[in-house]
C-alpha positions in Angstrom: -33.5 -5.4 10.8 -33.8 -9.0 9.5 -32.4 -11.6 12.0 -30.4 -13.2 9.2 -28.7 -9.9 8.4 -27.9 -9.3 12.1 -26.6 -12.8 12.5 -24.4 -12.4 9.3 -23.1 -9.0 10.6 -22.2 -10.6 13.9 -20.4 -13.5 12.1 -18.4 -11.0 10.0 -17.4 -9.0 13.1 -16.3 -12.1 14.8 -14.4 -13.3 11.8 -12.6 -10.0 11.5 -11.9 -10.0 15.2 -10.2 -13.4 14.8 -8.3 -12.6 11.6 -7.3 -8.9 11.5 -3.7 -8.4 12.8 -3.6 -5.4 15.1 -0.2 -3.8 15.8 -0.6 -1.6 18.8 2.6 -1.6 20.7 5.4 -2.0 18.1 8.3 0.3 18.6 9.5 0.0 15.0 7.7 -0.6 11.8 9.8 -1.2 8.7 9.1 -1.5 5.0 10.8 -4.5 3.4 10.8 -6.5 0.2 9.6 -3.9 -2.2 8.6 -5.0 -5.7 7.8 -2.5 -8.4 6.2 -2.8 -11.8 7.4 0.0 -14.1 4.7 -0.8 -16.6 1.9 0.0 -14.2 3.8 2.4 -11.8 2.5 0.2 -9.0 4.1 -2.2 -6.5 3.9 -4.0 -3.3 5.9 -4.5 -0.1 5.6 -6.1 3.3 6.2 -4.7 6.7 7.9 -5.8 9.9 6.9 -4.9 13.4 9.8 -4.9 15.8 11.7 -7.1 13.3 8.8 -9.7 12.9 7.6 -10.1 9.3 3.8 -9.6 9.0 1.7 -11.6 6.6 0.0 -9.7 3.8 1.2 -7.5 0.9 0.8 -3.8 1.1 0.2 -2.0 -2.2 1.6 1.4 -3.5 1.1 3.4 -6.6 2.8 6.5 -7.9 1.3 9.9 -8.3 -2.4 10.3 -7.7 -3.5 13.8 -8.7 -1.4 15.3 -6.0 1.8 13.6 -7.3 2.5 11.7 -4.1 2.9 8.0 -3.8 0.0 6.4 -2.0 -0.2 3.1 -0.1 -2.9 0.6 0.9 -2.7 -2.1 3.5 -3.5 -5.8 2.8 -7.3 -6.2 2.5 -9.9 -8.9 3.1 -12.3 -8.7 0.2 -15.9 -9.8 1.0 -15.1 -12.0 4.0 -18.0 -14.5 4.6 -19.7 -12.9 1.6 -20.0 -9.5 3.2 -20.2 -6.8 0.4 -17.2 -4.8 1.7 -13.5 -4.8 2.1 -11.6 -4.6 5.4 -8.0 -4.0 6.3 -6.2 -7.2 7.2 -3.6 -5.3 9.2 -4.4 -2.4 11.5 -1.7 -0.1 12.6 -1.8 3.3 14.4 -2.0 6.5 12.4 1.6 7.2 13.5 2.8 3.8 12.2 0.9 4.3 9.0 2.6 7.7 8.5 5.9 6.0 9.1 5.2 3.3 6.4 4.1 6.0 4.0 7.2 8.1 4.7 9.4 5.1 4.0 7.8 4.4 0.7 7.9 8.1 -0.3 11.6 8.1 0.5 12.0 5.5 -2.2 9.7 7.1 -4.7 9.7 10.9 -4.4 6.8 13.0 -5.5 6.1 13.3 -9.2 4.5 16.4 -10.8 0.9 16.7 -9.7 -1.8 17.0 -12.4 -2.4 20.5 -13.6 1.0 21.8 -12.5 4.0 22.7 -14.5 3.3 21.5 -17.9 1.1 18.6 -16.9 -2.4 18.2 -18.0 -5.4 16.2 -16.7 -4.7 13.5 -19.2 -0.9 13.3 -18.5 0.4 9.8 -17.8 2.5 9.0 -14.8 5.5 8.7 -17.1 4.9 12.3 -18.3 4.9 13.5 -14.7 8.2 12.0 -13.6 10.5 15.0 -12.8 13.9 13.4 -12.6 14.1 10.4 -14.9 17.7 9.5 -13.9 16.8 9.3 -10.2 13.7 7.3 -11.1 15.7 4.8 -13.2 18.3 4.5 -10.5 15.6 3.7 -8.0 13.9 1.0 -10.0 17.2 -0.6 -11.0 17.7 -1.4 -7.3 14.2 -3.1 -6.9 13.1 -6.5 -8.0 10.5 -6.6 -10.7 7.3 -8.8 -10.5 8.2 -12.4 -11.1 11.9 -11.8 -10.3 13.3 -15.0 -8.9 15.4 -13.1 -6.4 12.4 -12.0 -4.4 
């Protein structure tokens, strides 16, 4: 392998080592400050570890093909020009499951694609099962650009 490539890989590894936040020993991880955009069916939130607010916005979106809400941690995109993305916050699998469960408690599953009157080209809105519960949920959340956030 080219020495320049190896040097760059080492620099990226060191940069990540210096900048990725690793949460190994937190007793409690909590989702806070959820913002949701009903136009895109996507939103963001931040987490706390043992009550300490962590930098970086996590993302979520409603209803992939399975109908479940999914999440993504904050990411570093192409650090030092590396053609890759890396998680900016690393938590354990158990902590990730806790964060996911907290978001899914706010946004329950919608109808999966191909089930109960949904089709492969169904929109997210077409797949919301309980519109009243959905509207009650989003009424409690700030919208993007909301000054109260």
